[in-house]
N, C-alpha and C positions, 0 to 999 in steps of 0.2 A: 077350431081345434086344431091342434099345431100337429106336424107330420114328421119325422125326421127319416131321413133317408142316408146309407151309406154307399158310398160311390168308391169305385176302383183308382187307381192310379196303374202305371204299368200298361202290359199287353193288351189290356180291354178298354184302356181308356179312349182310343180314337173312335171303336165302334160303339161303345157307350156313350159318348157324346153326339154320335151321328144318331144313335136310335132318340134320344133325348129330344135334339132339335127337330127330328121329324114329327115328334109327339107334343111339340109347341111349346115345351117346358118354358123356352126362352131363358137361358141360363148364362149368367153372365161370369166368366173367367175358367170354367171346368173346359180347359184345354192342355194340351202338352206342354210340360215347362210351367207348369202353374206354380206360383209362389206362396200362395195362399191353399189352405184346407177347407175353407168356408165357402158358400156359392149361393147366390140367390136366384129364384126363380120370378121371373115378371109374371108367368102367369098365376104360379102359387105363391102369392108374396108373404105368408105365414110358414112355409117350408123350411125346414133345417136340412142343408145338406152340406154332408164333408166328407173328403177324401181320407181313404184309407189306403192301408196295403191291405192287398187280397184276402191274404190270408187271417187277416184281425177282422174282417166283414163277418163270416159267421157266428163268431163269438159273440160281439156287439149284437147282432141282432138277436142271438139266441138269450142273452142274457137280458134283451128288453132295452139296451140303450138307444136300439132305432129300430123303427118299425118295419121299414123295407132297407134291402139292399141287393145288391147286384154283385158277384164275383162267379168264381170258375164251379162247376160242380166236384172238382178235383178236393178242393178246400172244404166245401160243405160235407162230402163224404170222409172227409180226413176228421172232421168234428163229429159225425154221427157214427162211425164206426166206434168212437170210445165212448160217446155218450148218446146210445141210440135214443133217450128220452128227453133230449134236449127241446126245448120252446122252438123250435126251427121248422117252418112250414116252405118244402118248395113250391113255389108259385106256378113258374113257367120258363120253359127252357126258352131263351131269347134268341136263339140261331145265330150264332157268331162265336166266336173263340174257340171253334172247334180243336180237341187234341185230344191224342190218347195218354193215358199213363202206362206205362208198360215196364215190365223186368226187362232187363235188361244183363248180358256175360259178355265176355271177352270172346272174339271169334273163334280162340284154339279152346275154348271152356268147354265142358261135357254138356249134356242135355239136363235139365230140371231132373229129368228123372235118375239119371246117374248121380246126380247132387245128392238127389233123394235117398240114393241107396249108398254111395261110396263115402261121402264126406260125413264128419263126425260133429261137425257145425257149421252151419250155412251160415255166412256172413253177409247180410244187408244192408247198406249204405243208401240212407234217403232223407228228402225233406222231410218226408210224408211217413213219418213212423207208425203212426196207428194203420194206415192201409200197408203198411210193410208187414207188419206184426199180423194184421187178419190176412195177406195174402201166403204168407209162411204157415199159419195155420191150417189155411184152406188148402195147402199142398201136402199137409201131413208130415211134415218136416219134423224128423225126430227131434233135433237139436238146432235151434238157430239164435242168431245175434243179430239184432238190429242196432246202427250204427244212426243216431239222430243227429242231421247235420241242419245247418243254415243254407246250405246250397253245396254247387260241384260235385254231386254225389258220382257223375260220370268217371272221374278221374279214380275213381276208388278199384274198380276191379281192372285186372286180377290180382294186382299185387295185396291191396289191403280188403277188399273185399269180395264175396264169390259174385252177389249181384248187386244192382243198382237199380231202384225204383225212379224212374225217370219221366218227365212229362215232356212231350213230344214239342209244346212250344218253346221251351226253351233248349232243347238239347238234340243235335243232330248226331246219331249214334255211331253212324260208321267216322266221324269225324275224330271220334274218339277210340276206335277199334272195338267196338261194341256192337253187338246184334243182338235186336227185341227177342226175347224167347216168349214171351206171354204178354197180350193185354189184360191189365188189371181194370182200368176202367175207361170208359169213353166219355170224354168231358167236354162241355160248353159253356157259354155265359147263363148264370139263370139270375132268376128273380126270388128273393126268397123275403119271406116276412116273420115276424115274431108271432107265436101262436095267439099269446093275449092279445096284440094288435089285431090281427087277423080278425078274431071272436069279438072284439067290443068296438073297434075304432071304423068308423065309415071311411074304408079307404077306395071307395067304388069310382069317384071323378079322377083320381091319379091313376088308377090302375085301367082305367076305359081308355086313357090316352095311349098306352102302350100294347095295344090288343094287335090282333091278326091284321096285316097289312102296314103297319107302323114301322116295320122292323126291317133290317136292312138286309140285302138278300143274303141266303148262305153263302159261304166262303168254302172253296175246297180245302180238303186237310191237305197238310203239307205231307210230302213224299220222300222218304227216306233214298240215298244214292249211294250205292258202294263205291263212286268214282273218287270219294275225297281220301284223302292222306290217313290213316289212322294215328300217323304219329309215334313217337320213341315208346317203345316198351322195356320193360327190364326184369329180363330174365333170372337175374341174382338178387332180386329185390329184396327177399329174405336171406341171404346168405349172412351168415355170423358177422362178416368183415365190412360188409356194406353201409355205411351212413344214408340214413333215409332224412332228406330235408324237406321239410315245408315252407314254399314262400306266398307269402298273401296274395291276392287277387284284389283288384279295387284299388283305390287313392292311393294305396301306402306303395303301390308296385315302383312308382319313381323315384322313391326314397330309397326303398331296397335296391334298386338298381345302382343308384349314385352311391351307395356305402358299399356294394360287391365290386363294382369300378375302383373305386378306392383304394381297397382292398387287393385290387389286382386278379379278381377272379372274373374269369371270361364265363358270359351266360348268354346263349343265343334263344331267339325267339321269345323274351319275355320284356316287356309285354308284350303280348300275340296280338296281333291282327286277325286272325286267323280263329283263336279262340284255343290255339294248343297250351293246354296244362301241364305238358311233361317236355319241359324247355331242356336242353344240353348244357352243362354245367363244365368248365373246365378244370374239374378237379376230380383225380383217378379215385374212384371207390366211393364215389359220392353220387346219389342218384335224387331228381328233384321231382317234386308236385307242387302246384298250385292249387293252394284250396281256401277256405274261407279262414280267416284270423280267428273269429268265434269258434270254430269248430277246432282248432290246434289244441290246445291245453287236452283236451277230452283225448285227442288220436295220440297226443304225446304219450298219454297217462296209460292208454290201452296198448301200447307198443308198436302202434302203426309206423310212428316216425320217432327218430333218433331225435331232430333239431326241429326247432320252428322259429319264424320270424312273426311275432303277435305281437298284441298289445299288452301291456301290464294288468289292463282293466280286465283282462278276459282271462287272464292268468290269476287274479282274484276273484274271479267269479266263479269258476271251477274250484279251488280253493275251500272257496264259502261252503260249497256243497259237498265237496268232497274233501274234507282237512288233509286226509293221508295220502291224495294223489302223487304218484311216485315222478313228480316234475319239479325243477328247480331253476330260476330265473339264473342264468349264467352270464349275462352281461346286459346293461342298460346302452342300447344302440342310439338313445338320446335324439332320435325324428318322431314324428308323429305324436307332437304333446297335445294332448287334450285335459281339460279338467271333466270331472264327474261331478255333478252339482245337483242340488235339491231346487226343483223350480215350481212354482206357482203360478196363478194369475194375477196380474196386477191388480186387480180388481180386490182382494183379499187383501184385508187388513192386517198381514203381518210382514216383518223385515228379516225375520231369523227362525229357526226352527223353534225354541223358546214360544216366540208369538204365534206361530203355527200349532203347537202344544197347546198352549192357552186357548187360543180359538177353537179348537175340537173338542177339548176337554168336557166331559158331561153329556155329550150328543151322542143319539142311540145308533145312527148308520154308522156302519165302519169308514174309516179313510180311505180312499182309493188311492192305491200307490200304481201310476203304470211304469214299466221299464222294459227295457231288452236286457236289462241286468237284472233277473229276478232275484236272486241269492244276495246280490248286493241291498237291493231294493227291500227285501226282508230283513235283513240285518240293521240297516238302517233306521228304519220306522221302529223295530223291536228297541234297538239300543238307546234311542231318542224319547221311547216312551209315549208314541204317538197313537196310544190308547188303542180299540178294536180298528184292525187294519186288514186291507185285502188286496193282495196284490195283482195288478193285470199286466199279463204278459204282452209285449209288443213286437211286431215284426219291422221296425220303420215307422217314419212319419209320425213321431211321438207326442210330437207336441198339438198333434190334432185331437189331444185329446182331452185337455182342459179347453175350458172348466166344465164343460158338459160331462164328460165322459170319468173324468178321474181329478182328484183334488190335488194329486202331488205328484211330480215327477222325477225319475232320479236319471240322470240324460248324460251325455258328455258332449263339452262344447272346445272349439278352439277360441272364439274372441267373443261370444256371447250373442252375437247380432241376429242371428235367425233367433233364439229365444227373444229379444227384444222386440223384434219384427212380429212376433205373434201374441204381443200384447201379455208377455210374462215375464217374469223378474226371477232372479238368483235368491234363493234366500240360505244356501248355504255350501261351501266347497268340501268335497268327500274326499278327495286325494287327486293328486294329477298323475296321468300316466303318460308313459311314452314307450317306443316300442323296444322289444327286449328280444332276445336269444334264449328260447326255452329249449332244456334240455330234458332227459330222462334220469332218474335215477336209482334205475335198474342196470346201469351199464355194469360190465365185467371191468373191473381195474386192471390196468396192463393189458389188456386187449389190444389188437390191432385197431377196431372199431376206436376204441377210447383213443389211441395215438392220433386218429385222425381228428376225431373232435376236438380236442386237446389244439391240435395244430388250426382248426378252423377257427375257434377260440381267440385264438392268440393272433391270429390274422385277424380277425374284425377288430379286436380290441385296440390296435395299432390303429388302424383306417377311422375307427370312432375319435381316437385321439389328435389325428392329424386333420380331422375334420374340424374338430371343436376349437382347433387355433387359427380357423381358416376365418377369415374377415366374414360378416354373413352376406350372403349373395354370392361368393365366392364359388 
């Protein structure tokens, strides 16, 4: 009998690998920096083990794609608080990965009781939107608004949100001028099982290997320290004349810096070695925060930012879901070029979308489409008449889903080499995406803010033109 297990990448990988090594699973390749998503166990040769982003694991186990999984309790509860009847069984606290999920506010903010009494709307930013909504309901907040994010919630208070729901495992609050106001959940690594697998499969041999005594020693929880520098604060963030600019985190930072430098715009501490998300920019009347590019279109649309450097792929993702969003692509920045492609397993006898449509025609099971771009994926499957389909949201490592957990991926790629390395093939190109300067359509014509925005656009436009004329690599 085959047993399928979902293993975590990221913060829990090292301790999980140590646990399974002590359990005698003899895994091949499950280690930091792993380039592949599938692993073998010499002790259990028929077992399928696959690497996932933590957030994907509870979903994959709940829907029955995997019998067992290891992930943080925070992501388990994020699923269960929204879908309490999910087929997910919490089997065992594994004793490592301890971290609190807490609500944090700025050091200058009022208390939770005062927020509840004095604020018309309490704004909460978080990667955990379901837990944030549950937390707000538990506090009996009269009116609240949750901003679902891909990450970086710590930079939103106090200007763009009143509270951030954060994980202690990834964020040191005092480094961002925040103070924990209430613990929402104490989390650690958990072993979870699919309810049907738990009731019908014999998992005893596997489970017996990770019983008491096989666990790594518990690690002390991280402690916070107020000795760190909270970083720059923006007292005039919401002033009518202040331009609020969002810069990207991650691998696009180096390209953004190069563009700003070409434009003669000085920016300090970006990228930041200390994790500072409020760099200083040498333009009067402009303030900056560093956030996830995926979050930028929504944040510009809801008025938290006036300008943002993001990808056209994420702009299209936003507009496919909310066609009337008040956002506009002001300038193609011509870096960060990726292709949005449709990808299937090399084993499937189809070389294009028509071939895939013919292949799935008449089958009873819906086509499973996995993607970080859920709205783009939905439109692609619908417009290409791929029959009944189901979109599976992912949070990275999407290549891992084929062929066992999805039939089609909508993915971005620069060269296609990663896709080929995982025995996959591209059957269609949806569009090419580059970085762009995103703005809002809600600005007041003729205002000082609009004059500053127009000046920034023209300055960056000149920089883009000069860079495009330089020899490649210069």
